[in-house]
All heavy atoms as TSV, in Angstrom:
chain	resi	resn	atom	element	x	y	z
A	1	MET	N	N	-106.720	46.784	-141.218
A	1	MET	CA	C	-107.157	45.415	-141.006
A	1	MET	C	C	-106.290	44.742	-139.947
A	1	MET	O	O	-106.740	43.798	-139.305
A	1	MET	CB	C	-107.117	44.639	-142.326
A	1	MET	CG	C	-108.170	45.086	-143.335
A	1	MET	SD	S	-109.842	45.277	-142.730
A	1	MET	CE	C	-110.331	43.639	-142.361
A	2	ILE	N	N	-105.072	45.201	-139.768
A	2	ILE	CA	C	-104.235	44.643	-138.703
A	2	ILE	C	C	-104.870	44.928	-137.343
A	2	ILE	O	O	-104.905	44.063	-136.468
A	2	ILE	CB	C	-102.808	45.208	-138.789
A	2	ILE	CG1	C	-102.127	44.683	-140.043
A	2	ILE	CG2	C	-102.001	44.821	-137.557
A	2	ILE	CD1	C	-100.790	45.317	-140.329
A	3	LEU	N	N	-105.381	46.157	-137.171
A	3	LEU	CA	C	-106.032	46.495	-135.902
A	3	LEU	C	C	-107.298	45.677	-135.691
A	3	LEU	O	O	-107.647	45.329	-134.566
A	3	LEU	CB	C	-106.363	47.984	-135.860
A	3	LEU	CG	C	-105.186	48.941	-135.814
A	3	LEU	CD1	C	-105.680	50.367	-135.898
A	3	LEU	CD2	C	-104.361	48.730	-134.574
A	4	VAL	N	N	-107.991	45.356	-136.760
A	4	VAL	CA	C	-109.231	44.593	-136.642
A	4	VAL	C	C	-108.943	43.137	-136.311
A	4	VAL	O	O	-109.542	42.547	-135.414
A	4	VAL	CB	C	-110.051	44.685	-137.947
A	4	VAL	CG1	C	-111.235	43.739	-137.911
A	4	VAL	CG2	C	-110.504	46.104	-138.172
A	5	ASP	N	N	-107.992	42.532	-137.019
A	5	ASP	CA	C	-107.724	41.107	-136.842
A	5	ASP	C	C	-106.861	40.808	-135.620
A	5	ASP	O	O	-107.073	39.806	-134.945
A	5	ASP	CB	C	-107.054	40.550	-138.097
A	5	ASP	CG	C	-108.005	40.564	-139.280
A	5	ASP	OD1	O	-109.230	40.504	-139.052
A	5	ASP	OD2	O	-107.526	40.651	-140.419
A	6	ASP	N	N	-105.872	41.641	-135.355
A	6	ASP	CA	C	-104.924	41.357	-134.278
A	6	ASP	C	C	-105.019	42.341	-133.121
A	6	ASP	O	O	-104.114	42.410	-132.297
A	6	ASP	CB	C	-103.494	41.374	-134.835
A	6	ASP	CG	C	-103.294	40.312	-135.893
A	6	ASP	OD1	O	-103.935	39.250	-135.799
A	6	ASP	OD2	O	-102.496	40.548	-136.823
A	7	GLY	N	N	-106.079	43.111	-133.041
A	7	GLY	CA	C	-106.224	44.113	-131.990
A	7	GLY	C	C	-106.694	43.555	-130.664
A	7	GLY	O	O	-106.693	44.245	-129.660
A	8	ASP	N	N	-107.118	42.300	-130.620
A	8	ASP	CA	C	-107.608	41.637	-129.406
A	8	ASP	C	C	-108.729	42.410	-128.741
A	8	ASP	O	O	-108.804	42.516	-127.521
A	8	ASP	CB	C	-106.456	41.416	-128.414
A	8	ASP	CG	C	-105.423	40.430	-128.956
A	8	ASP	OD1	O	-105.830	39.536	-129.729
A	8	ASP	OD2	O	-104.239	40.561	-128.620
A	9	GLY	N	N	-109.613	43.005	-129.537
A	9	GLY	CA	C	-110.774	43.698	-129.005
A	9	GLY	C	C	-110.488	45.061	-128.417
A	9	GLY	O	O	-111.338	45.632	-127.735
A	10	ALA	N	N	-109.301	45.599	-128.638
A	10	ALA	CA	C	-108.958	46.904	-128.081
A	10	ALA	C	C	-109.756	48.020	-128.755
A	10	ALA	O	O	-110.041	49.034	-128.131
A	10	ALA	CB	C	-107.462	47.159	-128.229
A	11	TYR	N	N	-110.117	47.824	-130.006
A	11	TYR	CA	C	-110.866	48.826	-130.761
A	11	TYR	C	C	-112.219	48.236	-131.132
A	11	TYR	O	O	-112.397	47.664	-132.204
A	11	TYR	CB	C	-110.094	49.236	-132.011
A	11	TYR	CG	C	-108.696	49.703	-131.730
A	11	TYR	CD1	C	-107.604	48.861	-131.899
A	11	TYR	CD2	C	-108.474	50.996	-131.283
A	11	TYR	CE1	C	-106.335	49.304	-131.634
A	11	TYR	CE2	C	-107.195	51.442	-131.012
A	11	TYR	CZ	C	-106.130	50.591	-131.187
A	11	TYR	OH	O	-104.870	51.026	-130.915
A	12	GLU	N	N	-113.183	48.363	-130.245
A	12	GLU	CA	C	-114.474	47.710	-130.459
A	12	GLU	C	C	-115.257	48.311	-131.614
A	12	GLU	O	O	-116.048	47.633	-132.248
A	12	GLU	CB	C	-115.292	47.780	-129.178
A	12	GLU	CG	C	-114.692	46.964	-128.050
A	12	GLU	CD	C	-115.503	47.050	-126.783
A	12	GLU	OE1	O	-116.650	47.537	-126.855
A	12	GLU	OE2	O	-115.000	46.628	-125.740
A	13	ARG	N	N	-115.051	49.596	-131.900
A	13	ARG	CA	C	-115.812	50.237	-132.979
A	13	ARG	C	C	-115.398	49.717	-134.348
A	13	ARG	O	O	-116.184	49.789	-135.288
A	13	ARG	CB	C	-115.639	51.749	-132.934
A	13	ARG	CG	C	-116.010	52.299	-131.611
A	13	ARG	CD	C	-117.005	53.374	-131.453
A	13	ARG	NE	N	-117.380	54.311	-132.443
A	13	ARG	CZ	C	-118.637	54.387	-132.880
A	13	ARG	NH1	N	-119.537	53.552	-132.454
A	13	ARG	NH2	N	-118.970	55.301	-133.732
A	14	ILE	N	N	-114.189	49.217	-134.489
A	14	ILE	CA	C	-113.753	48.705	-135.795
A	14	ILE	C	C	-113.556	47.198	-135.780
A	14	ILE	O	O	-112.938	46.641	-136.668
A	14	ILE	CB	C	-112.462	49.403	-136.273
A	14	ILE	CG1	C	-111.310	49.189	-135.309
A	14	ILE	CG2	C	-112.700	50.863	-136.519
A	14	ILE	CD1	C	-109.979	49.661	-135.841
A	15	ASP	N	N	-114.095	46.513	-134.775
A	15	ASP	CA	C	-113.975	45.065	-134.711
A	15	ASP	C	C	-115.019	44.434	-135.631
A	15	ASP	O	O	-116.021	45.044	-135.966
A	15	ASP	CB	C	-114.179	44.594	-133.264
A	15	ASP	CG	C	-113.573	43.224	-133.018
A	15	ASP	OD1	O	-112.805	42.768	-133.881
A	15	ASP	OD2	O	-113.866	42.628	-131.966
A	16	HIS	N	N	-114.777	43.186	-136.047
A	16	HIS	CA	C	-115.756	42.476	-136.874
A	16	HIS	C	C	-117.029	42.236	-136.077
A	16	HIS	O	O	-116.995	42.011	-134.871
A	16	HIS	CB	C	-115.201	41.131	-137.338
A	16	HIS	CG	C	-114.190	41.239	-138.425
A	16	HIS	ND1	N	-114.503	41.674	-139.686
A	16	HIS	CD2	C	-112.870	40.965	-138.442
A	16	HIS	CE1	C	-113.419	41.659	-140.431
A	16	HIS	NE2	N	-112.413	41.238	-139.697
A	17	SER	N	N	-118.150	42.238	-136.780
A	17	SER	CA	C	-119.426	41.951	-136.155
A	17	SER	C	C	-119.491	40.452	-135.854
A	17	SER	O	O	-119.072	39.638	-136.682
A	17	SER	CB	C	-120.556	42.351	-137.103
A	17	SER	OG	O	-121.797	42.144	-136.501
A	18	PRO	N	N	-120.008	40.043	-134.675
A	18	PRO	CA	C	-120.000	38.623	-134.314
A	18	PRO	C	C	-120.755	37.741	-135.312
A	18	PRO	O	O	-120.239	36.742	-135.762
A	18	PRO	CB	C	-120.659	38.573	-132.948
A	18	PRO	CG	C	-120.897	39.955	-132.514
A	18	PRO	CD	C	-120.595	40.869	-133.648
A	19	TRP	N	N	-122.004	38.096	-135.658
A	19	TRP	CA	C	-122.722	37.276	-136.631
A	19	TRP	C	C	-123.596	38.128	-137.532
A	19	TRP	O	O	-123.468	38.085	-138.746
A	19	TRP	CB	C	-123.577	36.221	-135.926
A	19	TRP	CG	C	-124.370	35.416	-136.903
A	19	TRP	CD1	C	-125.715	35.435	-137.057
A	19	TRP	CD2	C	-123.874	34.511	-137.871
A	19	TRP	NE1	N	-126.105	34.587	-138.066
A	19	TRP	CE2	C	-124.984	34.002	-138.589
A	19	TRP	CE3	C	-122.603	34.057	-138.234
A	19	TRP	CZ2	C	-124.864	33.083	-139.613
A	19	TRP	CZ3	C	-122.498	33.138	-139.265
A	19	TRP	CH2	C	-123.610	32.656	-139.926
A	20	ASN	N	N	-124.454	38.931	-136.970
A	20	ASN	CA	C	-125.326	39.748	-137.795
A	20	ASN	C	C	-125.036	41.219	-137.525
A	20	ASN	O	O	-124.569	41.595	-136.462
A	20	ASN	CB	C	-126.803	39.438	-137.536
A	20	ASN	CG	C	-127.154	39.570	-136.067
A	20	ASN	OD1	O	-126.297	39.813	-135.234
A	20	ASN	ND2	N	-128.416	39.396	-135.757
A	21	GLY	N	N	-125.303	42.030	-138.517
A	21	GLY	CA	C	-125.002	43.446	-138.398
A	21	GLY	C	C	-123.696	43.787	-139.100
A	21	GLY	O	O	-122.996	42.912	-139.610
A	22	CYS	N	N	-123.403	45.055	-139.144
A	22	CYS	CA	C	-122.187	45.514	-139.823
A	22	CYS	C	C	-121.467	46.528	-138.947
A	22	CYS	O	O	-122.087	47.286	-138.212
A	22	CYS	CB	C	-122.529	46.186	-141.147
A	22	CYS	SG	S	-123.108	45.047	-142.385
A	23	THR	N	N	-120.166	46.516	-139.057
A	23	THR	CA	C	-119.352	47.538	-138.414
A	23	THR	C	C	-118.480	48.166	-139.489
A	23	THR	O	O	-118.537	47.782	-140.661
A	23	THR	CB	C	-118.466	46.942	-137.302
A	23	THR	OG1	O	-117.585	45.984	-137.874
A	23	THR	CG2	C	-119.298	46.295	-136.210
A	24	LEU	N	N	-117.654	49.098	-139.099
A	24	LEU	CA	C	-116.775	49.776	-140.055
A	24	LEU	C	C	-115.843	48.787	-140.754
A	24	LEU	O	O	-115.600	48.891	-141.956
A	24	LEU	CB	C	-115.963	50.850	-139.332
A	24	LEU	CG	C	-114.967	51.626	-140.179
A	24	LEU	CD1	C	-115.703	52.422	-141.247
A	24	LEU	CD2	C	-114.127	52.529	-139.319
A	25	ALA	N	N	-115.358	47.806	-140.016
A	25	ALA	CA	C	-114.429	46.830	-140.592
A	25	ALA	C	C	-115.064	46.010	-141.708
A	25	ALA	O	O	-114.371	45.556	-142.622
A	25	ALA	CB	C	-113.901	45.903	-139.509
A	26	ASP	N	N	-116.363	45.815	-141.653
A	26	ASP	CA	C	-117.039	45.027	-142.680
A	26	ASP	C	C	-117.202	45.783	-143.992
A	26	ASP	O	O	-117.513	45.182	-145.013
A	26	ASP	CB	C	-118.405	44.577	-142.161
A	26	ASP	CG	C	-118.289	43.687	-140.934
A	26	ASP	OD1	O	-117.362	42.866	-140.907
A	26	ASP	OD2	O	-119.108	43.846	-140.017
A	27	PHE	N	N	-116.993	47.083	-143.976
A	27	PHE	CA	C	-117.086	47.887	-145.193
A	27	PHE	C	C	-115.722	48.214	-145.796
A	27	PHE	O	O	-115.648	48.627	-146.949
A	27	PHE	CB	C	-117.816	49.206	-144.904
A	27	PHE	CG	C	-119.273	49.028	-144.679
A	27	PHE	CD1	C	-119.804	49.134	-143.415
A	27	PHE	CD2	C	-120.122	48.748	-145.736
A	27	PHE	CE1	C	-121.152	48.974	-143.196
A	27	PHE	CE2	C	-121.474	48.588	-145.533
A	27	PHE	CZ	C	-121.986	48.695	-144.257
A	28	VAL	N	N	-114.661	48.061	-145.047
A	28	VAL	CA	C	-113.343	48.492	-145.514
A	28	VAL	C	C	-112.874	47.677	-146.719
A	28	VAL	O	O	-112.452	48.237	-147.726
A	28	VAL	CB	C	-112.313	48.431	-144.367
A	28	VAL	CG1	C	-110.912	48.629	-144.881
A	28	VAL	CG2	C	-112.641	49.475	-143.318
A	29	MET	N	N	-112.935	46.363	-146.641
A	29	MET	CA	C	-112.400	45.513	-147.705
A	29	MET	C	C	-113.128	45.708	-149.042
A	29	MET	O	O	-112.467	45.864	-150.072
A	29	MET	CB	C	-112.443	44.050	-147.271
A	29	MET	CG	C	-111.742	43.132	-148.220
A	29	MET	SD	S	-109.990	43.522	-148.284
A	29	MET	CE	C	-109.421	42.253	-149.348
A	30	PRO	N	N	-114.457	45.730	-149.116
A	30	PRO	CA	C	-115.101	45.948	-150.421
A	30	PRO	C	C	-114.764	47.307	-151.030
A	30	PRO	O	O	-114.507	47.403	-152.227
A	30	PRO	CB	C	-116.595	45.841	-150.116
A	30	PRO	CG	C	-116.685	45.069	-148.865
A	30	PRO	CD	C	-115.455	45.372	-148.091
A	31	PHE	N	N	-114.748	48.348	-150.194
A	31	PHE	CA	C	-114.403	49.663	-150.726
A	31	PHE	C	C	-112.947	49.717	-151.162
A	31	PHE	O	O	-112.610	50.335	-152.168
A	31	PHE	CB	C	-114.694	50.762	-149.710
A	31	PHE	CG	C	-116.162	51.044	-149.547
A	31	PHE	CD1	C	-116.730	51.106	-148.299
A	31	PHE	CD2	C	-116.975	51.232	-150.649
A	31	PHE	CE1	C	-118.082	51.362	-148.147
A	31	PHE	CE2	C	-118.325	51.492	-150.520
A	31	PHE	CZ	C	-118.886	51.552	-149.265
A	32	PHE	N	N	-112.073	49.056	-150.424
A	32	PHE	CA	C	-110.660	49.003	-150.808
A	32	PHE	C	C	-110.504	48.319	-152.162
A	32	PHE	O	O	-109.766	48.798	-153.030
A	32	PHE	CB	C	-109.856	48.267	-149.739
A	32	PHE	CG	C	-108.417	48.098	-150.085
A	32	PHE	CD1	C	-107.537	49.166	-149.997
A	32	PHE	CD2	C	-107.934	46.870	-150.506
A	32	PHE	CE1	C	-106.203	49.019	-150.329
A	32	PHE	CE2	C	-106.611	46.713	-150.827
A	32	PHE	CZ	C	-105.743	47.793	-150.736
A	33	LEU	N	N	-111.187	47.204	-152.365
A	33	LEU	CA	C	-111.088	46.494	-153.644
A	33	LEU	C	C	-111.654	47.331	-154.789
A	33	LEU	O	O	-111.108	47.309	-155.903
A	33	LEU	CB	C	-111.814	45.153	-153.561
A	33	LEU	CG	C	-111.152	44.105	-152.680
A	33	LEU	CD1	C	-112.012	42.858	-152.630
A	33	LEU	CD2	C	-109.757	43.778	-153.168
A	34	PHE	N	N	-112.720	48.064	-154.537
A	34	PHE	CA	C	-113.281	48.942	-155.558
A	34	PHE	C	C	-112.276	50.022	-155.956
A	34	PHE	O	O	-112.042	50.261	-157.147
A	34	PHE	CB	C	-114.578	49.577	-155.053
A	34	PHE	CG	C	-115.129	50.605	-155.980
A	34	PHE	CD1	C	-115.746	50.234	-157.159
A	34	PHE	CD2	C	-115.021	51.955	-155.683
A	34	PHE	CE1	C	-116.252	51.182	-158.032
A	34	PHE	CE2	C	-115.528	52.906	-156.532
A	34	PHE	CZ	C	-116.149	52.525	-157.711
A	35	ILE	N	N	-111.659	50.669	-154.981
A	35	ILE	CA	C	-110.697	51.737	-155.264
A	35	ILE	C	C	-109.471	51.185	-155.991
A	35	ILE	O	O	-108.951	51.823	-156.906
A	35	ILE	CB	C	-110.299	52.450	-153.961
A	35	ILE	CG1	C	-111.507	53.166	-153.380
A	35	ILE	CG2	C	-109.150	53.407	-154.163
A	35	ILE	CD1	C	-112.094	54.234	-154.277
A	36	VAL	N	N	-109.030	49.993	-155.625
A	36	VAL	CA	C	-107.892	49.379	-156.322
A	36	VAL	C	C	-108.256	49.103	-157.774
A	36	VAL	O	O	-107.449	49.342	-158.685
A	36	VAL	CB	C	-107.451	48.089	-155.604
A	36	VAL	CG1	C	-106.499	47.284	-156.460
A	36	VAL	CG2	C	-106.790	48.421	-154.282
A	37	GLY	N	N	-109.461	48.623	-158.026
A	37	GLY	CA	C	-109.890	48.369	-159.402
A	37	GLY	C	C	-109.934	49.639	-160.232
A	37	GLY	O	O	-109.509	49.663	-161.389
A	38	VAL	N	N	-110.435	50.715	-159.650
A	38	VAL	CA	C	-110.482	51.995	-160.354
A	38	VAL	C	C	-109.064	52.503	-160.623
A	38	VAL	O	O	-108.760	52.998	-161.712
A	38	VAL	CB	C	-111.303	53.020	-159.544
A	38	VAL	CG1	C	-111.173	54.407	-160.118
A	38	VAL	CG2	C	-112.759	52.599	-159.505
A	39	ALA	N	N	-108.189	52.361	-159.647
A	39	ALA	CA	C	-106.814	52.828	-159.803
A	39	ALA	C	C	-106.079	52.039	-160.886
A	39	ALA	O	O	-105.292	52.608	-161.654
A	39	ALA	CB	C	-106.062	52.719	-158.481
A	40	ILE	N	N	-106.332	50.739	-160.972
A	40	ILE	CA	C	-105.688	49.925	-162.009
A	40	ILE	C	C	-106.165	50.359	-163.393
A	40	ILE	O	O	-105.374	50.444	-164.337
A	40	ILE	CB	C	-105.951	48.431	-161.768
A	40	ILE	CG1	C	-105.147	47.961	-160.560
A	40	ILE	CG2	C	-105.603	47.598	-162.993
A	40	ILE	CD1	C	-105.433	46.544	-160.140
A	41	ALA	N	N	-107.445	50.648	-163.525
A	41	ALA	CA	C	-107.970	51.104	-164.822
A	41	ALA	C	C	-107.309	52.414	-165.240
A	41	ALA	O	O	-106.911	52.578	-166.398
A	41	ALA	CB	C	-109.480	51.263	-164.746
A	42	PHE	N	N	-107.174	53.357	-164.302
A	42	PHE	CA	C	-106.498	54.620	-164.615
A	42	PHE	C	C	-105.027	54.398	-164.934
A	42	PHE	O	O	-104.472	55.018	-165.830
A	42	PHE	CB	C	-106.632	55.615	-163.466
A	42	PHE	CG	C	-107.967	56.286	-163.403
A	42	PHE	CD1	C	-108.626	56.427	-162.207
A	42	PHE	CD2	C	-108.570	56.787	-164.548
A	42	PHE	CE1	C	-109.861	57.048	-162.139
A	42	PHE	CE2	C	-109.805	57.420	-164.496
A	42	PHE	CZ	C	-110.442	57.536	-163.279
A	43	ALA	N	N	-104.373	53.511	-164.202
A	43	ALA	CA	C	-102.952	53.250	-164.428
A	43	ALA	C	C	-102.718	52.650	-165.811
A	43	ALA	O	O	-101.730	52.980	-166.475
A	43	ALA	CB	C	-102.405	52.322	-163.346
A	44	LEU	N	N	-103.615	51.787	-166.263
A	44	LEU	CA	C	-103.466	51.201	-167.595
A	44	LEU	C	C	-103.636	52.255	-168.679
A	44	LEU	O	O	-102.909	52.251	-169.680
A	44	LEU	CB	C	-104.460	50.065	-167.781
A	44	LEU	CG	C	-104.201	48.803	-166.958
A	44	LEU	CD1	C	-105.310	47.799	-167.172
A	44	LEU	CD2	C	-102.856	48.206	-167.285
A	45	LYS	N	N	-104.595	53.164	-168.488
A	45	LYS	CA	C	-104.777	54.238	-169.465
A	45	LYS	C	C	-103.556	55.147	-169.503
A	45	LYS	O	O	-103.114	55.565	-170.572
A	45	LYS	CB	C	-106.023	55.053	-169.126
A	45	LYS	CG	C	-107.309	54.326	-169.405
A	45	LYS	CD	C	-108.511	55.193	-169.069
A	45	LYS	CE	C	-109.795	54.441	-169.311
A	45	LYS	NZ	N	-110.974	55.245	-168.988
A	46	ILE	N	N	-103.009	55.446	-168.343
A	46	ILE	CA	C	-101.827	56.311	-168.281
A	46	ILE	C	C	-100.635	55.630	-168.918
A	46	ILE	O	O	-99.866	56.265	-169.662
A	46	ILE	CB	C	-101.541	56.700	-166.816
A	46	ILE	CG1	C	-102.628	57.630	-166.306
A	46	ILE	CG2	C	-100.171	57.330	-166.670
A	46	ILE	CD1	C	-102.576	57.878	-164.815
A	47	ALA	N	N	-100.459	54.338	-168.667
A	47	ALA	CA	C	-99.333	53.607	-169.257
A	47	ALA	C	C	-99.456	53.555	-170.781
A	47	ALA	O	O	-98.458	53.741	-171.497
A	47	ALA	CB	C	-99.270	52.198	-168.687
A	48	LEU	N	N	-100.655	53.315	-171.284
A	48	LEU	CA	C	-100.858	53.277	-172.730
A	48	LEU	C	C	-100.581	54.639	-173.352
A	48	LEU	O	O	-99.916	54.738	-174.390
A	48	LEU	CB	C	-102.288	52.821	-173.046
A	48	LEU	CG	C	-102.614	52.652	-174.520
A	48	LEU	CD1	C	-101.710	51.595	-175.138
A	48	LEU	CD2	C	-104.072	52.265	-174.679
A	49	ARG	N	N	-101.058	55.700	-172.718
A	49	ARG	CA	C	-100.817	57.050	-173.242
A	49	ARG	C	C	-99.326	57.386	-173.214
A	49	ARG	O	O	-98.794	58.009	-174.131
A	49	ARG	CB	C	-101.601	58.073	-172.432
A	49	ARG	CG	C	-101.405	59.467	-172.984
A	49	ARG	CD	C	-102.430	60.417	-172.440
A	49	ARG	NE	N	-102.387	61.610	-173.292
A	49	ARG	CZ	C	-101.998	62.801	-172.862
A	49	ARG	NH1	N	-101.667	62.971	-171.639
A	49	ARG	NH2	N	-101.966	63.816	-173.681
A	50	THR	N	N	-98.632	56.948	-172.158
A	50	THR	CA	C	-97.193	57.186	-172.061
A	50	THR	C	C	-96.448	56.497	-173.200
A	50	THR	O	O	-95.552	57.086	-173.814
A	50	THR	CB	C	-96.668	56.692	-170.704
A	50	THR	OG1	O	-97.361	57.382	-169.663
A	50	THR	CG2	C	-95.189	56.913	-170.579
A	51	LEU	N	N	-96.818	55.260	-173.474
A	51	LEU	CA	C	-96.160	54.533	-174.566
A	51	LEU	C	C	-96.442	55.181	-175.921
A	51	LEU	O	O	-95.546	55.269	-176.775
A	51	LEU	CB	C	-96.609	53.074	-174.568
A	51	LEU	CG	C	-96.091	52.233	-173.403
A	51	LEU	CD1	C	-96.723	50.852	-173.437
A	51	LEU	CD2	C	-94.584	52.149	-173.426
A	52	LYS	N	N	-97.674	55.635	-176.124
A	52	LYS	CA	C	-98.005	56.315	-177.381
A	52	LYS	C	C	-97.185	57.600	-177.543
A	52	LYS	O	O	-96.647	57.874	-178.621
A	52	LYS	CB	C	-99.489	56.656	-177.431
A	52	LYS	CG	C	-100.398	55.493	-177.672
A	52	LYS	CD	C	-101.848	55.971	-177.681
A	52	LYS	CE	C	-102.829	54.851	-177.809
A	52	LYS	NZ	N	-104.224	55.325	-177.753
A	53	MET	N	N	-97.101	58.384	-176.467
A	53	MET	CA	C	-96.355	59.642	-176.549
A	53	MET	C	C	-94.861	59.387	-176.749
A	53	MET	O	O	-94.193	60.117	-177.491
A	53	MET	CB	C	-96.596	60.477	-175.294
A	53	MET	CG	C	-98.020	61.016	-175.216
A	53	MET	SD	S	-98.358	61.917	-173.718
A	53	MET	CE	C	-97.383	63.387	-173.993
A	54	LEU	N	N	-94.332	58.355	-176.114
A	54	LEU	CA	C	-92.925	58.008	-176.305
A	54	LEU	C	C	-92.668	57.579	-177.754
A	54	LEU	O	O	-91.682	58.001	-178.369
A	54	LEU	CB	C	-92.534	56.890	-175.344
A	54	LEU	CG	C	-91.089	56.454	-175.377
A	54	LEU	CD1	C	-90.180	57.587	-174.913
A	54	LEU	CD2	C	-90.880	55.225	-174.522
A	55	PHE	N	N	-93.573	56.766	-178.290
A	55	PHE	CA	C	-93.428	56.319	-179.676
A	55	PHE	C	C	-93.416	57.502	-180.638
A	55	PHE	O	O	-92.530	57.629	-181.480
A	55	PHE	CB	C	-94.567	55.355	-180.031
A	55	PHE	CG	C	-94.643	55.046	-181.494
A	55	PHE	CD1	C	-93.736	54.190	-182.075
A	55	PHE	CD2	C	-95.625	55.628	-182.296
A	55	PHE	CE1	C	-93.795	53.901	-183.429
A	55	PHE	CE2	C	-95.697	55.347	-183.640
A	55	PHE	CZ	C	-94.778	54.484	-184.216
A	56	TRP	N	N	-94.423	58.393	-180.515
A	56	TRP	CA	C	-94.496	59.534	-181.417
A	56	TRP	C	C	-93.344	60.511	-181.199
A	56	TRP	O	O	-92.846	61.112	-182.155
A	56	TRP	CB	C	-95.832	60.248	-181.287
A	56	TRP	CG	C	-96.933	59.478	-181.944
A	56	TRP	CD1	C	-97.948	58.832	-181.326
A	56	TRP	CD2	C	-97.088	59.237	-183.338
A	56	TRP	NE1	N	-98.739	58.207	-182.257
A	56	TRP	CE2	C	-98.226	58.443	-183.502
A	56	TRP	CE3	C	-96.372	59.605	-184.477
A	56	TRP	CZ2	C	-98.672	58.016	-184.751
A	56	TRP	CZ3	C	-96.827	59.186	-185.720
A	56	TRP	CH2	C	-97.961	58.402	-185.843
A	57	GLY	N	N	-92.899	60.667	-179.974
A	57	GLY	CA	C	-91.776	61.548	-179.704
A	57	GLY	C	C	-90.500	61.053	-180.341
A	57	GLY	O	O	-89.759	61.819	-180.981
A	58	VAL	N	N	-90.242	59.759	-180.235
A	58	VAL	CA	C	-89.048	59.178	-180.870
A	58	VAL	C	C	-89.166	59.239	-182.374
A	58	VAL	O	O	-88.206	59.562	-183.083
A	58	VAL	CB	C	-88.829	57.727	-180.367
A	58	VAL	CG1	C	-87.765	57.010	-181.180
A	58	VAL	CG2	C	-88.459	57.727	-178.901
A	59	LEU	N	N	-90.345	58.958	-182.900
A	59	LEU	CA	C	-90.566	58.961	-184.353
A	59	LEU	C	C	-90.379	60.371	-184.920
A	59	LEU	O	O	-89.704	60.549	-185.940
A	59	LEU	CB	C	-91.962	58.439	-184.681
A	59	LEU	CG	C	-92.280	58.300	-186.167
A	59	LEU	CD1	C	-91.481	57.131	-186.737
A	59	LEU	CD2	C	-93.755	58.071	-186.345
A	60	LEU	N	N	-90.940	61.382	-184.275
A	60	LEU	CA	C	-90.882	62.733	-184.794
A	60	LEU	C	C	-89.514	63.387	-184.595
A	60	LEU	O	O	-89.176	64.319	-185.322
A	60	LEU	CB	C	-91.970	63.597	-184.163
A	60	LEU	CG	C	-93.403	63.210	-184.549
A	60	LEU	CD1	C	-94.398	64.034	-183.760
A	60	LEU	CD2	C	-93.609	63.380	-186.041
A	61	GLN	N	N	-88.733	62.923	-183.642
A	61	GLN	CA	C	-87.408	63.489	-183.426
A	61	GLN	C	C	-86.357	62.818	-184.306
A	61	GLN	O	O	-85.186	63.135	-184.198
A	61	GLN	CB	C	-87.010	63.372	-181.954
A	61	GLN	CG	C	-87.794	64.280	-181.059
A	61	GLN	CD	C	-87.549	65.750	-181.362
A	61	GLN	OE1	O	-86.440	66.157	-181.683
A	61	GLN	NE2	N	-88.600	66.539	-181.311
A	62	GLY	N	N	-86.720	61.886	-185.094
A	62	GLY	CA	C	-85.808	61.291	-186.060
A	62	GLY	C	C	-84.995	60.130	-185.518
A	62	GLY	O	O	-83.932	59.826	-186.028
A	63	ASN	N	N	-85.479	59.441	-184.508
A	63	ASN	CA	C	-84.782	58.286	-183.964
A	63	ASN	C	C	-83.336	58.614	-183.608
A	63	ASN	O	O	-82.408	57.943	-184.026
A	63	ASN	CB	C	-84.807	57.108	-184.941
A	63	ASN	CG	C	-85.960	56.171	-184.670
A	63	ASN	OD1	O	-86.518	56.188	-183.598
A	63	ASN	ND2	N	-86.301	55.380	-185.661
A	64	SER	N	N	-83.127	59.627	-182.827
A	64	SER	CA	C	-81.754	60.077	-182.522
A	64	SER	C	C	-81.176	59.395	-181.298
A	64	SER	O	O	-80.360	59.973	-180.602
A	64	SER	CB	C	-81.768	61.592	-182.322
A	64	SER	OG	O	-82.590	61.914	-181.222
A	65	PHE	N	N	-81.555	58.171	-181.017
A	65	PHE	CA	C	-80.941	57.455	-179.894
A	65	PHE	C	C	-79.585	57.047	-180.318
A	65	PHE	O	O	-78.926	56.267	-180.244
A	65	PHE	CB	C	-81.776	56.264	-179.472
A	65	PHE	CG	C	-82.923	56.645	-178.572
A	65	PHE	CD1	C	-84.216	56.349	-178.920
A	65	PHE	CD2	C	-82.706	57.307	-177.374
A	65	PHE	CE1	C	-85.269	56.680	-178.111
A	65	PHE	CE2	C	-83.751	57.636	-176.531
A	65	PHE	CZ	C	-85.030	57.327	-176.917
């Protein structure tokens, strides 16, 4: 997005469309937000599973901290 916003037209293929139509830059942000949302969902599942495994590991080892 830095190249799109601050490129001063050096990269015409990834520049914003003037009014109508779409270019590559017009698709980057929605797809980026979608991938971030999917990654956050996976990260939350992984964090929850990690906490569960840590809890059971400490419990089954007899709280030897």
